[in-house]
All heavy atoms as TSV, in Angstrom:
chain	resi	resn	atom	element	x	y	z
A	1	MET	N	N	39.370	89.470	-64.905
A	1	MET	CA	C	39.939	88.215	-64.951
A	1	MET	C	C	39.787	87.686	-66.364
A	1	MET	O	O	38.753	87.637	-66.972
A	1	MET	CB	C	39.267	87.237	-63.941
A	1	MET	CG	C	39.809	85.924	-63.976
A	1	MET	SD	S	38.997	84.894	-62.600
A	1	MET	CE	C	40.276	83.812	-62.216
A	2	SER	N	N	40.871	87.277	-66.947
A	2	SER	CA	C	40.850	86.731	-68.303
A	2	SER	C	C	40.449	85.298	-68.406
A	2	SER	O	O	40.642	84.484	-67.501
A	2	SER	CB	C	42.233	87.015	-68.973
A	2	SER	OG	O	43.154	86.230	-68.300
A	3	VAL	N	N	40.031	84.863	-69.553
A	3	VAL	CA	C	39.605	83.526	-69.777
A	3	VAL	C	C	40.831	82.674	-70.240
A	3	VAL	O	O	41.620	83.185	-71.101
A	3	VAL	CB	C	38.528	83.474	-70.898
A	3	VAL	CG1	C	38.172	82.089	-71.274
A	3	VAL	CG2	C	37.389	84.248	-70.474
A	4	TYR	N	N	41.017	81.517	-69.716
A	4	TYR	CA	C	42.026	80.657	-70.132
A	4	TYR	C	C	41.583	79.853	-71.355
A	4	TYR	O	O	40.580	79.210	-71.405
A	4	TYR	CB	C	42.425	79.644	-69.011
A	4	TYR	CG	C	43.503	78.691	-69.460
A	4	TYR	CD1	C	44.826	79.043	-69.608
A	4	TYR	CD2	C	43.202	77.327	-69.755
A	4	TYR	CE1	C	45.791	78.177	-70.022
A	4	TYR	CE2	C	44.088	76.404	-70.176
A	4	TYR	CZ	C	45.473	76.789	-70.323
A	4	TYR	OH	O	46.441	75.967	-70.711
A	5	ARG	N	N	42.386	79.995	-72.512
A	5	ARG	CA	C	42.047	79.331	-73.763
A	5	ARG	C	C	43.077	78.339	-74.110
A	5	ARG	O	O	44.232	78.655	-74.076
A	5	ARG	CB	C	41.897	80.337	-74.892
A	5	ARG	CG	C	40.754	81.202	-74.671
A	5	ARG	CD	C	40.474	82.118	-75.809
A	5	ARG	NE	N	39.373	82.981	-75.595
A	5	ARG	CZ	C	39.341	84.258	-75.766
A	5	ARG	NH1	N	40.393	84.900	-76.160
A	5	ARG	NH2	N	38.212	84.928	-75.601
A	6	ARG	N	N	42.727	77.190	-74.426
A	6	ARG	CA	C	43.620	76.099	-74.803
A	6	ARG	C	C	43.598	76.046	-76.323
A	6	ARG	O	O	42.717	75.537	-77.007
A	6	ARG	CB	C	43.183	74.782	-74.188
A	6	ARG	CG	C	44.238	73.705	-74.474
A	6	ARG	CD	C	43.804	72.473	-73.760
A	6	ARG	NE	N	44.889	71.509	-73.953
A	6	ARG	CZ	C	45.072	70.513	-73.057
A	6	ARG	NH1	N	44.301	70.320	-72.024
A	6	ARG	NH2	N	45.990	69.718	-73.271
A	7	PHE	N	N	44.705	76.621	-76.960
A	7	PHE	CA	C	44.768	76.659	-78.419
A	7	PHE	C	C	45.360	75.321	-78.998
A	7	PHE	O	O	46.185	74.641	-78.359
A	7	PHE	CB	C	45.740	77.756	-78.810
A	7	PHE	CG	C	45.182	79.123	-78.503
A	7	PHE	CD1	C	45.571	79.844	-77.399
A	7	PHE	CD2	C	44.198	79.711	-79.322
A	7	PHE	CE1	C	45.045	81.089	-77.074
A	7	PHE	CE2	C	43.759	80.835	-79.036
A	7	PHE	CZ	C	44.111	81.610	-77.882
A	8	ARG	N	N	44.904	75.011	-80.128
A	8	ARG	CA	C	45.376	73.870	-80.804
A	8	ARG	C	C	45.451	74.264	-82.333
A	8	ARG	O	O	44.989	75.307	-82.714
A	8	ARG	CB	C	44.420	72.706	-80.755
A	8	ARG	CG	C	42.984	72.929	-81.187
A	8	ARG	CD	C	42.047	71.750	-80.884
A	8	ARG	NE	N	40.760	72.121	-81.323
A	8	ARG	CZ	C	40.213	72.080	-82.529
A	8	ARG	NH1	N	40.949	71.666	-83.551
A	8	ARG	NH2	N	38.972	72.415	-82.791
A	9	ASN	N	N	46.212	73.515	-83.134
A	9	ASN	CA	C	46.319	73.748	-84.547
A	9	ASN	C	C	46.854	75.141	-84.737
A	9	ASN	O	O	46.341	75.897	-85.497
A	9	ASN	CB	C	45.020	73.493	-85.267
A	9	ASN	CG	C	45.249	73.368	-86.775
A	9	ASN	OD1	O	46.251	73.269	-87.306
A	9	ASN	ND2	N	44.140	73.464	-87.422
A	10	ARG	N	N	48.010	75.413	-84.136
A	10	ARG	CA	C	48.631	76.738	-84.266
A	10	ARG	C	C	49.599	76.846	-85.419
A	10	ARG	O	O	50.334	75.846	-85.657
A	10	ARG	CB	C	49.310	77.066	-82.969
A	10	ARG	CG	C	48.381	77.372	-81.836
A	10	ARG	CD	C	49.166	77.794	-80.619
A	10	ARG	NE	N	50.016	76.551	-80.218
A	10	ARG	CZ	C	51.058	76.751	-79.351
A	10	ARG	NH1	N	51.260	77.817	-78.781
A	10	ARG	NH2	N	51.731	75.709	-78.996
A	11	ILE	N	N	49.566	77.895	-86.061
A	11	ILE	CA	C	50.573	78.184	-87.226
A	11	ILE	C	C	51.115	79.615	-86.980
A	11	ILE	O	O	50.428	80.490	-86.365
A	11	ILE	CB	C	50.007	77.976	-88.628
A	11	ILE	CG1	C	48.978	78.969	-88.874
A	11	ILE	CG2	C	49.595	76.583	-88.801
A	11	ILE	CD1	C	48.512	79.059	-90.392
A	12	ARG	N	N	52.187	79.902	-87.587
A	12	ARG	CA	C	52.835	81.199	-87.474
A	12	ARG	C	C	52.958	81.777	-88.873
A	12	ARG	O	O	53.586	81.096	-89.769
A	12	ARG	CB	C	54.176	81.191	-86.820
A	12	ARG	CG	C	54.746	82.512	-86.605
A	12	ARG	CD	C	55.986	82.340	-85.776
A	12	ARG	NE	N	56.533	83.506	-85.347
A	12	ARG	CZ	C	56.331	84.126	-84.173
A	12	ARG	NH1	N	55.547	83.608	-83.372
A	12	ARG	NH2	N	56.853	85.337	-83.979
A	13	ILE	N	N	52.462	82.937	-89.225
A	13	ILE	CA	C	52.551	83.606	-90.466
A	13	ILE	C	C	53.196	84.950	-90.142
A	13	ILE	O	O	52.646	85.865	-89.719
A	13	ILE	CB	C	51.156	83.755	-91.235
A	13	ILE	CG1	C	50.531	82.394	-91.359
A	13	ILE	CG2	C	51.312	84.531	-92.469
A	13	ILE	CD1	C	49.083	82.558	-91.880
A	14	GLY	N	N	54.439	84.990	-90.443
A	14	GLY	CA	C	55.270	86.190	-90.118
A	14	GLY	C	C	55.256	86.422	-88.632
A	14	GLY	O	O	55.484	85.396	-87.848
A	15	PRO	N	N	54.951	87.556	-88.121
A	15	PRO	CA	C	54.903	87.801	-86.690
A	15	PRO	C	C	53.600	87.315	-86.020
A	15	PRO	O	O	53.369	87.500	-84.803
A	15	PRO	CB	C	55.165	89.317	-86.451
A	15	PRO	CG	C	54.544	89.897	-87.745
A	15	PRO	CD	C	54.861	88.847	-88.811
A	16	VAL	N	N	52.625	87.015	-86.813
A	16	VAL	CA	C	51.218	86.696	-86.398
A	16	VAL	C	C	51.096	85.197	-86.181
A	16	VAL	O	O	51.456	84.342	-87.028
A	16	VAL	CB	C	50.160	87.252	-87.344
A	16	VAL	CG1	C	48.774	86.894	-86.798
A	16	VAL	CG2	C	50.371	88.681	-87.572
A	17	GLN	N	N	50.495	84.835	-85.016
A	17	GLN	CA	C	50.120	83.419	-84.829
A	17	GLN	C	C	48.639	83.275	-84.906
A	17	GLN	O	O	47.811	84.110	-84.488
A	17	GLN	CB	C	50.568	83.007	-83.310
A	17	GLN	CG	C	52.052	82.847	-83.214
A	17	GLN	CD	C	52.453	82.226	-81.872
A	17	GLN	OE1	O	51.594	81.937	-81.069
A	17	GLN	NE2	N	53.692	81.958	-81.720
A	18	VAL	N	N	48.254	82.121	-85.552
A	18	VAL	CA	C	46.848	81.815	-85.777
A	18	VAL	C	C	46.644	80.508	-85.030
A	18	VAL	O	O	47.344	79.500	-85.176
A	18	VAL	CB	C	46.510	81.639	-87.288
A	18	VAL	CG1	C	45.035	81.200	-87.451
A	18	VAL	CG2	C	46.768	82.873	-88.017
A	19	GLY	N	N	45.511	80.586	-84.163
A	19	GLY	CA	C	45.240	79.312	-83.327
A	19	GLY	C	C	43.737	79.137	-83.296
A	19	GLY	O	O	42.834	79.970	-83.478
A	20	THR	N	N	43.383	77.820	-83.020
A	20	THR	CA	C	41.997	77.415	-82.877
A	20	THR	C	C	41.611	77.063	-81.475
A	20	THR	O	O	42.457	76.355	-80.766
A	20	THR	CB	C	41.738	76.230	-83.798
A	20	THR	OG1	O	42.045	76.559	-85.188
A	20	THR	CG2	C	40.226	75.746	-83.814
A	21	TYR	N	N	40.508	77.408	-80.982
A	21	TYR	CA	C	40.079	77.104	-79.662
A	21	TYR	C	C	38.578	76.974	-79.605
A	21	TYR	O	O	37.845	77.348	-80.556
A	21	TYR	CB	C	40.509	78.154	-78.683
A	21	TYR	CG	C	39.888	79.502	-78.816
A	21	TYR	CD1	C	38.769	79.863	-78.047
A	21	TYR	CD2	C	40.400	80.409	-79.778
A	21	TYR	CE1	C	38.168	81.066	-78.140
A	21	TYR	CE2	C	39.708	81.623	-79.903
A	21	TYR	CZ	C	38.705	81.964	-79.121
A	21	TYR	OH	O	38.007	83.140	-79.267
A	22	TYR	N	N	38.079	76.418	-78.478
A	22	TYR	CA	C	36.586	76.379	-78.299
A	22	TYR	C	C	36.205	77.504	-77.291
A	22	TYR	O	O	36.843	77.704	-76.287
A	22	TYR	CB	C	36.157	75.089	-77.760
A	22	TYR	CG	C	36.201	74.001	-78.719
A	22	TYR	CD1	C	37.188	73.051	-78.667
A	22	TYR	CD2	C	35.338	73.920	-79.729
A	22	TYR	CE1	C	37.309	71.983	-79.548
A	22	TYR	CE2	C	35.332	72.932	-80.686
A	22	TYR	CZ	C	36.294	71.971	-80.600
A	22	TYR	OH	O	36.412	70.953	-81.519
A	23	ASP	N	N	35.238	78.350	-77.620
A	23	ASP	CA	C	34.816	79.479	-76.706
A	23	ASP	C	C	33.962	78.827	-75.584
A	23	ASP	O	O	33.752	77.640	-75.475
A	23	ASP	CB	C	34.068	80.489	-77.483
A	23	ASP	CG	C	32.813	80.113	-78.066
A	23	ASP	OD1	O	32.340	78.950	-77.926
A	23	ASP	OD2	O	32.084	80.966	-78.618
A	24	GLY	N	N	33.441	79.691	-74.692
A	24	GLY	CA	C	32.772	79.297	-73.564
A	24	GLY	C	C	31.384	78.509	-73.897
A	24	GLY	O	O	30.837	77.899	-73.044
A	25	ARG	N	N	30.915	78.751	-75.082
A	25	ARG	CA	C	29.630	78.043	-75.558
A	25	ARG	C	C	29.888	76.819	-76.307
A	25	ARG	O	O	28.982	76.290	-76.876
A	25	ARG	CB	C	28.810	79.057	-76.285
A	25	ARG	CG	C	28.394	80.248	-75.414
A	25	ARG	CD	C	27.531	81.204	-76.203
A	25	ARG	NE	N	27.125	82.249	-75.263
A	25	ARG	CZ	C	26.291	83.208	-75.621
A	25	ARG	NH1	N	25.847	83.261	-76.914
A	25	ARG	NH2	N	25.962	84.190	-74.772
A	26	GLY	N	N	31.129	76.430	-76.444
A	26	GLY	CA	C	31.487	75.204	-77.168
A	26	GLY	C	C	31.611	75.345	-78.674
A	26	GLY	O	O	31.702	74.437	-79.444
A	27	ARG	N	N	31.615	76.635	-79.204
A	27	ARG	CA	C	31.828	76.849	-80.632
A	27	ARG	C	C	33.372	76.947	-80.940
A	27	ARG	O	O	34.094	77.432	-80.148
A	27	ARG	CB	C	31.118	78.120	-81.027
A	27	ARG	CG	C	29.601	78.146	-80.836
A	27	ARG	CD	C	29.095	79.524	-81.181
A	27	ARG	NE	N	29.549	80.479	-80.151
A	27	ARG	CZ	C	28.978	81.642	-79.991
A	27	ARG	NH1	N	27.985	81.976	-80.688
A	27	ARG	NH2	N	29.553	82.400	-79.073
A	28	GLU	N	N	33.639	76.439	-82.115
A	28	GLU	CA	C	35.059	76.486	-82.557
A	28	GLU	C	C	35.318	77.860	-83.077
A	28	GLU	O	O	34.586	78.368	-83.914
A	28	GLU	CB	C	35.264	75.497	-83.619
A	28	GLU	CG	C	36.732	75.363	-84.022
A	28	GLU	CD	C	36.989	74.219	-84.980
A	28	GLU	OE1	O	36.577	74.416	-86.131
A	28	GLU	OE2	O	37.611	73.221	-84.647
A	29	MET	N	N	36.365	78.530	-82.511
A	29	MET	CA	C	36.738	79.903	-82.864
A	29	MET	C	C	38.190	79.816	-83.296
A	29	MET	O	O	38.960	78.973	-82.977
A	29	MET	CB	C	36.542	80.822	-81.782
A	29	MET	CG	C	35.060	81.095	-81.270
A	29	MET	SD	S	34.054	81.885	-82.431
A	29	MET	CE	C	34.679	83.501	-82.310
A	30	HIS	N	N	38.575	80.929	-84.041
A	30	HIS	CA	C	39.940	81.056	-84.551
A	30	HIS	C	C	40.405	82.462	-84.220
A	30	HIS	O	O	39.721	83.426	-84.328
A	30	HIS	CB	C	40.022	80.792	-86.050
A	30	HIS	CG	C	39.308	79.521	-86.405
A	30	HIS	ND1	N	39.874	78.292	-86.382
A	30	HIS	CD2	C	38.096	79.313	-86.908
A	30	HIS	CE1	C	39.066	77.411	-86.782
A	30	HIS	NE2	N	37.918	77.990	-87.078
A	31	THR	N	N	41.670	82.609	-83.754
A	31	THR	CA	C	42.193	83.868	-83.329
A	31	THR	C	C	43.494	84.133	-84.149
A	31	THR	O	O	44.238	83.216	-84.476
A	31	THR	CB	C	42.363	83.989	-81.896
A	31	THR	OG1	O	42.773	85.365	-81.625
A	31	THR	CG2	C	43.487	83.074	-81.419
A	32	ALA	N	N	43.741	85.422	-84.511
A	32	ALA	CA	C	45.001	85.853	-84.994
A	32	ALA	C	C	45.588	86.884	-84.133
A	32	ALA	O	O	44.887	87.861	-83.778
A	32	ALA	CB	C	44.791	86.493	-86.397
A	33	ALA	N	N	46.838	86.729	-83.656
A	33	ALA	CA	C	47.395	87.594	-82.734
A	33	ALA	C	C	48.912	87.875	-83.112
A	33	ALA	O	O	49.626	86.889	-83.424
A	33	ALA	CB	C	47.411	87.085	-81.270
A	34	CYS	N	N	49.203	89.094	-83.128
A	34	CYS	CA	C	50.627	89.529	-83.486
A	34	CYS	C	C	51.481	89.470	-82.291
A	34	CYS	O	O	51.100	89.897	-81.148
A	34	CYS	CB	C	50.654	90.972	-84.089
A	34	CYS	SG	S	52.221	91.441	-84.646
A	35	THR	N	N	52.691	88.904	-82.410
A	35	THR	CA	C	53.583	88.735	-81.289
A	35	THR	C	C	54.706	89.790	-81.303
A	35	THR	O	O	55.619	89.719	-80.487
A	35	THR	CB	C	54.211	87.386	-81.402
A	35	THR	OG1	O	54.909	87.190	-82.618
A	35	THR	CG2	C	53.178	86.250	-81.293
A	36	ALA	N	N	54.633	90.762	-82.162
A	36	ALA	CA	C	55.636	91.778	-82.134
A	36	ALA	C	C	55.461	92.731	-80.954
A	36	ALA	O	O	54.370	92.915	-80.457
A	36	ALA	CB	C	55.501	92.675	-83.430
A	37	PRO	N	N	56.571	93.267	-80.426
A	37	PRO	CA	C	56.473	94.119	-79.278
A	37	PRO	C	C	55.719	95.341	-79.549
A	37	PRO	O	O	55.812	96.022	-80.695
A	37	PRO	CB	C	57.943	94.503	-78.954
A	37	PRO	CG	C	58.752	93.673	-79.818
A	37	PRO	CD	C	57.928	93.019	-80.839
A	38	ARG	N	N	54.817	95.774	-78.707
A	38	ARG	CA	C	54.008	97.037	-78.747
A	38	ARG	C	C	53.032	97.012	-79.958
A	38	ARG	O	O	52.538	98.048	-80.286
A	38	ARG	CB	C	54.886	98.221	-78.802
A	38	ARG	CG	C	55.704	98.429	-77.536
A	38	ARG	CD	C	56.471	99.695	-77.578
A	38	ARG	NE	N	57.172	100.038	-78.863
A	38	ARG	CZ	C	58.472	99.720	-79.107
A	38	ARG	NH1	N	59.121	99.179	-78.105
A	38	ARG	NH2	N	58.993	99.902	-80.208
A	39	CYS	N	N	52.718	95.886	-80.548
A	39	CYS	CA	C	51.705	95.931	-81.621
A	39	CYS	C	C	50.331	95.839	-81.081
A	39	CYS	O	O	49.508	96.698	-81.411
A	39	CYS	CB	C	52.064	94.780	-82.521
A	39	CYS	SG	S	50.964	94.732	-83.928
A	40	GLY	N	N	50.018	94.808	-80.365
A	40	GLY	CA	C	48.672	94.717	-79.739
A	40	GLY	C	C	47.611	94.209	-80.647
A	40	GLY	O	O	46.407	94.206	-80.257
A	41	PHE	N	N	47.826	93.815	-81.883
A	41	PHE	CA	C	46.756	93.296	-82.778
A	41	PHE	C	C	46.302	91.892	-82.403
A	41	PHE	O	O	47.192	90.967	-82.155
A	41	PHE	CB	C	47.291	93.252	-84.201
A	41	PHE	CG	C	46.441	92.513	-85.174
A	41	PHE	CD1	C	45.277	93.047	-85.626
A	41	PHE	CD2	C	46.774	91.234	-85.547
A	41	PHE	CE1	C	44.351	92.428	-86.467
A	41	PHE	CE2	C	45.936	90.489	-86.449
A	41	PHE	CZ	C	44.733	91.078	-86.848
A	42	SER	N	N	45.109	91.672	-82.185
A	42	SER	CA	C	44.511	90.378	-82.115
A	42	SER	C	C	43.026	90.436	-82.406
A	42	SER	O	O	42.365	91.459	-82.193
A	42	SER	CB	C	44.651	89.879	-80.655
A	42	SER	OG	O	43.842	90.567	-79.728
A	43	ALA	N	N	42.467	89.375	-83.049
A	43	ALA	CA	C	41.136	89.340	-83.431
A	43	ALA	C	C	40.628	87.910	-83.494
A	43	ALA	O	O	41.421	86.993	-83.747
A	43	ALA	CB	C	40.977	90.040	-84.751
A	44	ASP	N	N	39.370	87.741	-83.195
A	44	ASP	CA	C	38.707	86.405	-83.221
A	44	ASP	C	C	37.816	86.299	-84.432
A	44	ASP	O	O	37.172	87.219	-84.792
A	44	ASP	CB	C	37.885	86.132	-81.938
A	44	ASP	CG	C	38.675	86.023	-80.709
A	44	ASP	OD1	O	39.885	85.592	-80.781
A	44	ASP	OD2	O	38.239	86.389	-79.622
A	45	TYR	N	N	37.790	85.088	-84.981
A	45	TYR	CA	C	37.023	84.848	-86.291
A	45	TYR	C	C	36.260	83.543	-86.108
A	45	TYR	O	O	36.665	82.636	-85.380
A	45	TYR	CB	C	37.920	84.783	-87.513
A	45	TYR	CG	C	38.667	86.072	-87.681
A	45	TYR	CD1	C	39.935	86.296	-87.248
A	45	TYR	CD2	C	38.092	87.179	-88.456
A	45	TYR	CE1	C	40.651	87.459	-87.381
A	45	TYR	CE2	C	38.751	88.380	-88.617
A	45	TYR	CZ	C	40.054	88.465	-88.077
A	45	TYR	OH	O	40.663	89.648	-88.259
A	46	HIS	N	N	35.239	83.388	-86.893
A	46	HIS	CA	C	34.466	82.104	-86.946
A	46	HIS	C	C	35.095	81.198	-87.948
A	46	HIS	O	O	34.903	79.990	-87.830
A	46	HIS	CB	C	33.007	82.398	-87.292
A	46	HIS	CG	C	32.247	83.095	-86.208
A	46	HIS	ND1	N	31.838	82.455	-84.984
A	46	HIS	CD2	C	31.882	84.339	-86.117
A	46	HIS	CE1	C	31.292	83.374	-84.272
A	46	HIS	NE2	N	31.294	84.549	-84.900
A	47	ASP	N	N	35.767	81.738	-88.978
A	47	ASP	CA	C	36.418	80.928	-90.032
A	47	ASP	C	C	37.916	80.883	-89.856
A	47	ASP	O	O	38.464	81.994	-89.614
A	47	ASP	CB	C	36.027	81.461	-91.392
A	47	ASP	CG	C	34.586	81.364	-91.703
A	47	ASP	OD1	O	33.909	80.479	-91.306
A	47	ASP	OD2	O	34.073	82.280	-92.440
A	48	ARG	N	N	38.429	79.795	-90.182
A	48	ARG	CA	C	39.979	79.625	-90.085
A	48	ARG	C	C	40.545	80.449	-91.257
A	48	ARG	O	O	41.597	81.174	-91.053
A	48	ARG	CB	C	40.349	78.179	-90.229
A	48	ARG	CG	C	41.777	77.896	-90.317
A	48	ARG	CD	C	42.465	77.986	-89.029
A	48	ARG	NE	N	43.924	77.737	-89.034
A	48	ARG	CZ	C	44.666	77.461	-88.120
A	48	ARG	NH1	N	44.095	77.326	-86.921
A	48	ARG	NH2	N	45.945	77.228	-88.271
A	49	SER	N	N	39.949	80.489	-92.423
A	49	SER	CA	C	40.420	81.244	-93.565
A	49	SER	C	C	40.453	82.719	-93.298
A	49	SER	O	O	41.379	83.315	-93.724
A	49	SER	CB	C	39.683	80.908	-94.827
A	49	SER	OG	O	38.314	81.207	-94.652
A	50	ALA	N	N	39.417	83.179	-92.574
A	50	ALA	CA	C	39.485	84.676	-92.213
A	50	ALA	C	C	40.597	85.027	-91.284
A	50	ALA	O	O	41.246	86.098	-91.456
A	50	ALA	CB	C	38.103	85.035	-91.592
A	51	ALA	N	N	40.909	84.110	-90.329
A	51	ALA	CA	C	42.020	84.392	-89.407
A	51	ALA	C	C	43.336	84.360	-90.244
A	51	ALA	O	O	44.237	85.186	-89.859
A	51	ALA	CB	C	41.983	83.401	-88.326
A	52	GLU	N	N	43.479	83.368	-91.126
A	52	GLU	CA	C	44.800	83.354	-91.873
A	52	GLU	C	C	44.897	84.527	-92.728
A	52	GLU	O	O	45.991	85.058	-93.009
A	52	GLU	CB	C	44.869	82.004	-92.558
A	52	GLU	CG	C	45.018	80.850	-91.678
A	52	GLU	CD	C	45.172	79.547	-92.396
A	52	GLU	OE1	O	45.265	79.575	-93.740
A	52	GLU	OE2	O	45.117	78.498	-91.733
A	53	LEU	N	N	43.767	85.014	-93.403
A	53	LEU	CA	C	43.844	86.204	-94.220
A	53	LEU	C	C	44.203	87.440	-93.478
A	53	LEU	O	O	45.074	88.181	-93.902
A	53	LEU	CB	C	42.481	86.456	-94.914
A	53	LEU	CG	C	42.353	87.674	-95.819
A	53	LEU	CD1	C	43.351	87.481	-97.005
A	53	LEU	CD2	C	40.955	87.889	-96.263
A	54	ALA	N	N	43.753	87.553	-92.207
A	54	ALA	CA	C	44.104	88.670	-91.373
A	54	ALA	C	C	45.559	88.593	-91.063
A	54	ALA	O	O	46.302	89.665	-90.964
A	54	ALA	CB	C	43.250	88.677	-90.108
A	55	ALA	N	N	46.069	87.431	-90.845
A	55	ALA	CA	C	47.483	87.212	-90.527
A	55	ALA	C	C	48.367	87.548	-91.666
A	55	ALA	O	O	49.445	88.250	-91.469
A	55	ALA	CB	C	47.811	85.807	-90.020
A	56	ARG	N	N	47.963	87.245	-92.848
A	56	ARG	CA	C	48.715	87.557	-94.099
A	56	ARG	C	C	48.692	89.031	-94.425
A	56	ARG	O	O	49.746	89.530	-94.936
A	56	ARG	CB	C	48.241	86.696	-95.242
A	56	ARG	CG	C	48.610	85.310	-95.188
A	56	ARG	CD	C	48.213	84.474	-96.459
A	56	ARG	NE	N	48.697	83.141	-96.436
A	56	ARG	CZ	C	48.070	82.128	-95.791
A	56	ARG	NH1	N	46.911	82.346	-95.242
A	56	ARG	NH2	N	48.592	80.933	-95.805
A	57	THR	N	N	47.701	89.713	-94.127
A	57	THR	CA	C	47.578	91.142	-94.573
A	57	THR	C	C	47.845	92.084	-93.493
A	57	THR	O	O	47.857	93.288	-93.654
A	57	THR	CB	C	46.144	91.409	-95.056
A	57	THR	OG1	O	45.145	91.151	-94.036
A	57	THR	CG2	C	45.819	90.597	-96.332
A	58	HIS	N	N	48.234	91.605	-92.247
A	58	HIS	CA	C	48.487	92.529	-91.119
A	58	HIS	C	C	49.902	93.171	-91.321
A	58	HIS	O	O	50.830	92.531	-91.691
A	58	HIS	CB	C	48.524	91.647	-89.907
A	58	HIS	CG	C	49.045	92.468	-88.624
A	58	HIS	ND1	N	48.364	93.496	-88.099
A	58	HIS	CD2	C	50.213	92.311	-87.959
A	58	HIS	CE1	C	49.044	93.965	-87.082
A	58	HIS	NE2	N	50.159	93.292	-86.966
A	59	ARG	N	N	49.902	94.386	-91.015
A	59	ARG	CA	C	51.148	95.217	-91.025
A	59	ARG	C	C	51.321	95.927	-89.700
A	59	ARG	O	O	50.468	96.639	-89.274
A	59	ARG	CB	C	51.114	96.264	-92.158
A	59	ARG	CG	C	50.978	95.695	-93.554
A	59	ARG	CD	C	52.258	94.921	-93.883
A	59	ARG	NE	N	52.085	94.299	-95.249
A	59	ARG	CZ	C	51.979	92.977	-95.438
A	59	ARG	NH1	N	51.967	92.132	-94.326
A	59	ARG	NH2	N	51.816	92.491	-96.566
A	60	CYS	N	N	52.357	95.623	-89.035
A	60	CYS	CA	C	52.599	96.192	-87.722
A	60	CYS	C	C	52.892	97.662	-87.785
A	60	CYS	O	O	53.689	98.166	-88.675
A	60	CYS	CB	C	53.854	95.524	-87.087
A	60	CYS	SG	S	53.516	93.878	-86.526
A	61	LYS	N	N	52.331	98.397	-86.886
A	61	LYS	CA	C	52.606	99.861	-86.749
A	61	LYS	C	C	53.761	100.070	-85.870
A	61	LYS	O	O	54.399	101.198	-85.847
A	61	LYS	CB	C	51.335	100.548	-86.264
A	61	LYS	CG	C	50.154	100.479	-87.184
A	61	LYS	CD	C	49.012	101.203	-86.630
A	61	LYS	CE	C	47.851	100.977	-87.597
A	61	LYS	NZ	N	46.596	101.571	-87.011
A	62	ALA	N	N	54.099	99.049	-85.048
A	62	ALA	CA	C	55.208	99.345	-84.123
A	62	ALA	C	C	56.550	99.127	-84.766
A	62	ALA	O	O	56.755	98.621	-85.785
A	62	ALA	CB	C	55.088	98.281	-83.012
């Protein structure tokens, strides 16, 4: 069963979306996820700048 996350402060950088959410322990986390078909890239970060850097440097293999 997956966790429902309520994202806020979302931006789109190319095909990658970056969003902020609170994890189960109340810490602020940031995620970068690619929306291209068959890509499957997503990662969680503690810093917003790290998530945005991952979004800017991501290259889809699909």
